[in-house]
C-alpha positions in Angstrom: -25.2 -17.3 14.8 -26.7 -17.2 11.2 -26.0 -19.1 8.4 -25.8 -16.1 6.2 -23.1 -14.4 7.4 -22.0 -11.3 5.4 -18.4 -11.9 3.9 -16.1 -8.9 4.7 -16.6 -7.5 0.6 -20.5 -7.2 2.2 -19.2 -5.8 5.1 -17.1 -3.1 4.3 -19.4 -1.8 1.6 -22.3 -1.7 4.1 -20.5 0.3 6.7 -18.8 2.5 3.7 -22.6 3.9 3.2 -22.2 5.8 7.1 -19.2 7.1 6.6 -15.9 6.0 7.7 -15.7 7.7 11.0 -19.5 7.2 11.5 -20.5 5.9 14.8 -21.5 2.1 14.1 -24.9 1.3 14.7 -25.2 -2.3 17.1 -26.8 -5.2 15.4 -29.4 -7.1 16.1 -29.3 -9.0 19.7 -31.3 -11.6 18.5 -30.4 -15.6 20.6 -27.8 -17.4 18.1 -29.3 -20.0 16.3 -28.1 -23.4 17.1 -25.3 -25.4 15.1 -25.1 -29.3 15.3 -21.5 -29.4 16.4 -22.5 -30.5 19.6 -19.5 -28.5 20.8 -18.7 -28.3 24.8 -18.7 -25.2 26.1 -15.6 -22.8 26.6 -14.8 -22.0 30.6 -14.2 -19.1 31.6 -11.2 -19.1 33.8 -9.8 -16.1 36.3 -6.3 -16.8 35.1 -7.0 -17.0 31.3 -7.8 -14.6 28.8 -10.8 -15.8 26.5 -9.6 -14.6 22.4 -12.0 -14.3 19.7 -10.2 -14.5 16.4 -12.0 -12.3 14.4 -11.0 -14.0 10.2 -10.1 -17.6 10.1 -8.1 -17.0 7.3 -4.0 -19.0 6.6 -2.7 -16.8 9.4 -5.3 -17.7 11.9 -5.6 -21.4 11.1 -1.7 -22.4 10.6 -0.6 -20.0 13.3 -2.7 -18.4 15.9 -5.2 -21.1 16.3 -2.7 -23.3 17.3 -0.9 -21.0 18.7 -3.7 -20.4 21.6 -3.2 -24.4 22.1 0.3 -23.2 23.5 -0.4 -20.2 25.7 -0.6 -20.0 29.5 -2.5 -16.9 30.0 -5.2 -16.7 27.2 -6.7 -19.4 25.2 -9.0 -19.1 22.0 -12.9 -19.2 23.5 -14.7 -17.9 20.0 -14.7 -17.2 16.4 -15.4 -14.4 13.8 -16.3 -15.8 10.1 -17.8 -14.5 6.8 -17.3 -18.2 5.6 -19.9 -20.2 7.5 -18.4 -23.0 5.5 -15.1 -23.1 7.8 -17.2 -23.0 10.9 -18.0 -26.8 11.8 -14.6 -27.6 11.5 -12.9 -24.6 14.0 -15.9 -25.9 16.1 -14.6 -29.8 15.9 -11.0 -28.9 16.1 -11.1 -26.4 19.0 -14.5 -27.4 21.1 -15.7 -23.7 20.4 -19.4 -23.9 21.5 -22.4 -22.2 19.6 -22.7 -18.7 21.4 -19.4 -18.0 20.7 -19.7 -17.8 17.2 -20.4 -15.3 15.2 -20.7 -13.6 11.7 -19.8 -10.0 11.0 -23.6 -9.5 11.1 -24.0 -10.2 14.6 -20.5 -9.6 15.7 -21.9 -6.7 18.3 -23.9 -9.2 20.2 -19.9 -10.3 21.5 -20.6 -7.6 24.0 -23.2 -10.2 25.8 -20.6 -12.8 26.0 -18.7 -13.4 29.5 -16.3 -16.1 28.0 -14.9 -13.0 25.5 -12.3 -10.6 26.9 -10.4 -9.9 23.8 -10.8 -10.1 20.0 -7.8 -11.0 17.4 -8.3 -9.6 14.4 -6.5 -10.9 11.5 -8.0 -9.4 8.1 -7.4 -7.8 5.1 -5.9 -4.8 5.5 -9.6 -2.5 5.1 -11.5 -4.4 7.8 -9.4 -3.0 11.1 -11.0 0.1 11.6 -14.5 -0.6 11.8 -14.2 -4.4 13.7 -11.9 -2.3 16.1 -14.8 0.3 16.7 -17.6 -2.5 17.2 -15.2 -4.3 19.3 -14.4 -1.4 21.5 -18.0 -0.5 21.6 -18.8 -4.2 22.8 -15.7 -3.8 25.4 -13.5 -6.1 24.3 -9.8 -5.5 24.4 -8.5 -5.5 20.9 -5.7 -7.4 19.4 -4.6 -6.5 15.7 -2.3 -7.7 13.2 -0.3 -5.5 11.5 -0.2 -3.1 9.6 -3.2 -1.8 11.7 -4.9 0.1 9.6 -4.8 1.7 5.7 -3.1 4.7 7.0 -2.5 7.0 10.0 -6.3 8.7 10.2 -7.3 5.6 10.5 -5.2 4.4 13.3 -5.6 7.4 15.2 -9.6 6.4 15.2 -8.5 3.1 16.8 -6.5 4.1 19.4 -9.2 6.7 20.4 -11.9 4.7 20.4 -10.0 2.0 22.1 -9.2 4.8 24.8 -12.9 6.1 25.4 -14.1 2.7 25.7 -11.3 1.4 28.3 -9.6 -1.5 26.4 -6.3 -2.5 25.5 -5.5 -2.3 21.3 -2.0 -4.5 20.9 -0.9 -4.7 17.6 0.4 -8.3 16.7 4.6 -7.2 16.0 5.5 -10.9 17.5 9.4 -10.0 16.4 9.2 -7.1 19.4 8.6 -10.1 21.7 10.9 -12.4 20.4 14.8 -12.5 22.3 16.7 -11.8 19.1 15.1 -9.4 18.3 14.9 -7.9 21.6 18.6 -8.3 21.9 18.8 -5.8 19.1 16.0 -3.3 20.4 18.6 -3.1 23.7 21.9 -2.7 21.4 19.7 0.7 20.2 20.1 1.8 23.4 23.4 0.5 24.9 25.2 1.5 21.2 27.8 -1.4 22.5 29.9 -0.5 18.9 29.6 3.2 19.4 26.8 5.5 17.2 25.0 3.3 14.6 26.0 5.1 11.4 23.6 3.0 9.0 20.9 -0.4 8.8 20.3 -2.3 6.2 16.4 -4.1 6.5 15.1 -6.4 3.5 12.0 -8.2 3.8 10.2 -10.2 1.1 9.4 -13.0 -1.2 8.7 -14.1 -4.5 4.9 -15.5 -5.1 1.6 -14.8 -7.2 3.0 -16.2 -10.8 0.1 -18.7 -10.9 -2.7 -15.9 -10.0 -5.7 -16.0 -12.6 -5.2 -11.5 -13.3 -9.5 -11.8 -13.1 -9.1 -13.8 -9.6 -7.0 -11.8 -7.8 -5.8 -12.2 -3.8 -6.9 -9.3 -2.1 -3.0 -8.7 -1.1 -2.8 -7.7 -4.7 -6.2 -5.7 -4.7 -5.7 -1.8 -3.7 -9.2 -1.7 -1.8 -8.5 -3.9 0.7 -5.0 -2.9 1.3 -2.2 -4.8 -0.9 0.9 -4.3 -1.8 4.4 -5.4 -0.5 4.8 -2.2 1.5 1.4 -3.0 3.6 2.5 -6.7 3.6 6.1 -7.3 4.0 7.5 -3.8 4.5 6.4 -2.8 7.9 8.8 -5.9 8.8 12.1 -3.7 7.3 10.4 -0.3 8.5 9.8 -1.8 12.2 12.7 -3.1 12.3 14.6 0.1 11.2 13.1 1.7 13.9 13.4 -0.4 17.0 17.4 -1.0 15.8 18.2 3.0 16.0 15.6 3.6 18.6 14.6 6.8 17.5 11.4 7.9 14.7 12.5 9.2 11.2 11.9 12.7 10.3 12.1 12.5 6.3 11.8 9.5 3.7 12.5 8.9 0.3 10.5 6.2 -2.1 10.1 4.5 -5.4 8.5 1.5 -6.3 8.7 -1.1 -9.0 6.5 -3.5 -10.7 7.8 -5.7 -13.1 4.6 -8.2 -13.5 2.0 -5.1 -14.3 -0.6 -8.0 -15.7 -0.8 -8.6 -11.4 0.4 -5.5 -9.8 -2.4 -2.8 -11.0 -2.5 -0.1 -8.5 -0.1 -1.8 -5.6 3.4 -2.2 -5.1 5.2 -5.2 -6.7 8.4 -3.6 -4.7 9.6 -0.5 -2.8 12.8 0.9 -2.0 12.6 3.5 1.1 15.3 5.2 2.8 14.7 6.6 6.4 16.6 9.5 7.7 16.7 10.0 11.4 17.4 13.7 13.4 21.3 12.2 14.6 22.3 11.2 10.7 21.8 7.2 10.4 20.0 6.1 7.6 18.3 3.5 7.2 18.2 1.9 3.3 14.9 -0.2 3.3 13.5 -2.7 0.8 10.0 -5.0 0.6 8.9 -7.0 -2.0 6.2 -9.7 -3.5 8.5 -10.5 -6.6 12.5 -11.3 -4.5 13.4 -13.3 -1.9 15.1 -11.2 0.8 15.1 -11.3 4.6 17.8 -9.7 6.3 18.8 -6.9 8.8 21.9 -5.4 9.7 23.3 -2.4 11.7 26.8 -1.1 10.7 28.2 1.0 13.6 32.0 3.4 14.5 33.3 0.1 15.8 31.3 -2.8 14.0 28.1 -4.5 13.0 25.9 -6.9 14.2 22.9 -8.8 11.8 20.4 -10.7 11.8 19.6 -13.2 8.7 17.3 -14.2 8.6 15.4 -11.5 10.7 11.7 -12.0 10.4 10.5 -15.7 10.4 8.8 -17.7 12.4 11.4 -19.4 13.8 15.3 -20.2 12.9 15.6 -16.3 13.5 20.1 -15.9 13.7 22.3 -13.5 14.7 26.3 -12.5 14.7 28.3 -9.8 15.4 31.6 -8.5 13.7 33.5 -9.7 16.5 32.1 -12.7 16.4 29.5 -13.4 18.5 26.4 -15.4 17.5 22.6 -15.7 18.8 19.5 -17.1 17.9 15.8 -17.7 18.4 14.7 -20.2 21.2 11.4 -19.5 21.1 8.9 -22.7 19.7 6.0 -20.1 18.7 6.5 -16.7 18.5 3.1 -15.6 18.1 2.1 -18.1 21.7 4.7 -16.0 23.7 3.2 -12.4 22.0 -0.3 -13.7 23.0 0.7 -14.6 26.3 2.5 -11.5 27.0 -0.6 -9.3 25.8 -2.9 -11.4 28.1 -0.6 -10.8 30.8 -0.6 -7.3 30.6 -5.2 -7.6 30.8 -5.0 -10.1 33.5 -2.6 -7.7 35.4 -4.0 -4.2 34.5 -0.7 -3.2 33.1 0.9 -0.9 29.6 0.7 -3.6 26.4 4.5 -4.3 24.9 3.3 -3.4 21.9 0.3 -0.6 21.9 -1.6 0.6 19.1 0.9 4.0 19.3 3.4 1.6 18.1 1.7 0.7 15.2 0.9 4.5 14.3 3.9 4.9 14.2 4.7 2.5 11.3 1.5 3.8 9.9 2.7 7.9 9.9 6.2 6.2 7.6 3.9 4.1 5.2 1.7 7.1 4.2 5.0 9.3 3.7 6.6 6.5 1.5 3.7 6.2 -0.5 3.7 9.8 -1.0 7.2 10.0 -2.0 6.9 6.9 -4.5 3.8 8.9 -6.2 6.0 12.1 -6.5 8.6 10.2 -8.2 11.1 9.6 -4.8 10.3 13.1 -3.6 12.3 13.4 -0.5 8.7 14.0 1.9 9.6 15.4 5.9 7.3 13.5 8.2 6.1 16.2 11.3 6.1 15.5 15.1 2.9 13.6 16.3 
C-alpha cells in the first residue's frame, strides 16, 4: 500500500467527476509497497470469514475491531484507510500483514486477496455507495453501517450492484440481532396485549458544544450526510417499524435548530410521526441537543417498553403486568458479525439484508421532505 492514499473527501471528489452511478474504473494492479511492521500473516480458515474494515474511525476502533476478537465465525483480516498514520498501530495490535492493508486509491486490488471475503464499510454516509460498488465489483460481500446511504436511490444502486455480483449486502442494525429487541419483534407478530395503538421511539444525545464552527466534524456537514436524523433518527425509525411489524404509509416531520452556528444545513433535532395502514401511529424524535433513549409500545390491553433501547449494553425491558427482561449479550456487534458471517458460510439470506436499509432510507427521504415543506404530510408509495 502506498503511503499517500487519498482521504475520504478526495475519494468522493474523484468519483463525483464520473457521475454517481457511473461504472468505476479499477485501480492499477500494482503490488503493495512493503511496510515495516513485520506483522504475521492472517490465515484463511474455511470456517471463518476474513473481514476488512473500511474506515478506521471511532466505531471501527472501539467497537468493530474489538468485537471481531470475540467472534467465532469471522476475523479481522485487513484494513482500508485514508489515514496512513493509523496503519502501524493497527498492524501491531491485530497482526495485519502488509498485503492486507489498502488505501482508497488501491482498494480495488482487494479482488485478488483470498484472505478477505467481506468488507465492513464504516465511513461517513456519503461513501458507502461508491465503496459498495467497488467491493461488489471485486467479488467481496458487503457489510455496511447504518444508514446505508444518503437516500433511497443510492440504496437501490447498492442492492442492485451486489445482486449482479452475486455477493451479500448486509446492514449493521446490531439491535436486530440482540435478544431483547428480537423479543419486541416477536411481540409485534404475536400481539400479547392486543392491537398496537401507538409507538413512542426517541434516540439522541447532547453533544458538540465545544466544536469549533470552522472545523466541524463530518456529522455536522450536509455534504457527508450529517444531522441527527441520519445518525440517531434511524434507530427510532427502525424501532417503530420492527415494533409494529409494518411499513409506514405517511410521514409528518419538523426540525428544530437551537445552535445555528453549528447546525447549518443539517438538523439538530427532528420530530416525526409515522402513520401505518391499520391506524397505528408512531411518535418519534431524535436529537444532537437532547438526551433521549426510550421505546414504548401502547396496546389495547397493556404496554411494554425498553429503556434504554439502543445502547451497546444494558438494555432493560418491562411490561404493564410486571414482567422484566434485560440484554445479556456480551458484545452486540460480535453477535451481529457472527450472524452475518454464518449467512455467508452457509449460503443463506442475511438476517438484515440491504432491503431493510432501503426501507428506512425511503422513510428518511420522506422525513426530510416533510420538514422542508413545513410539516406537510408526505405519503409513501409502495415499493
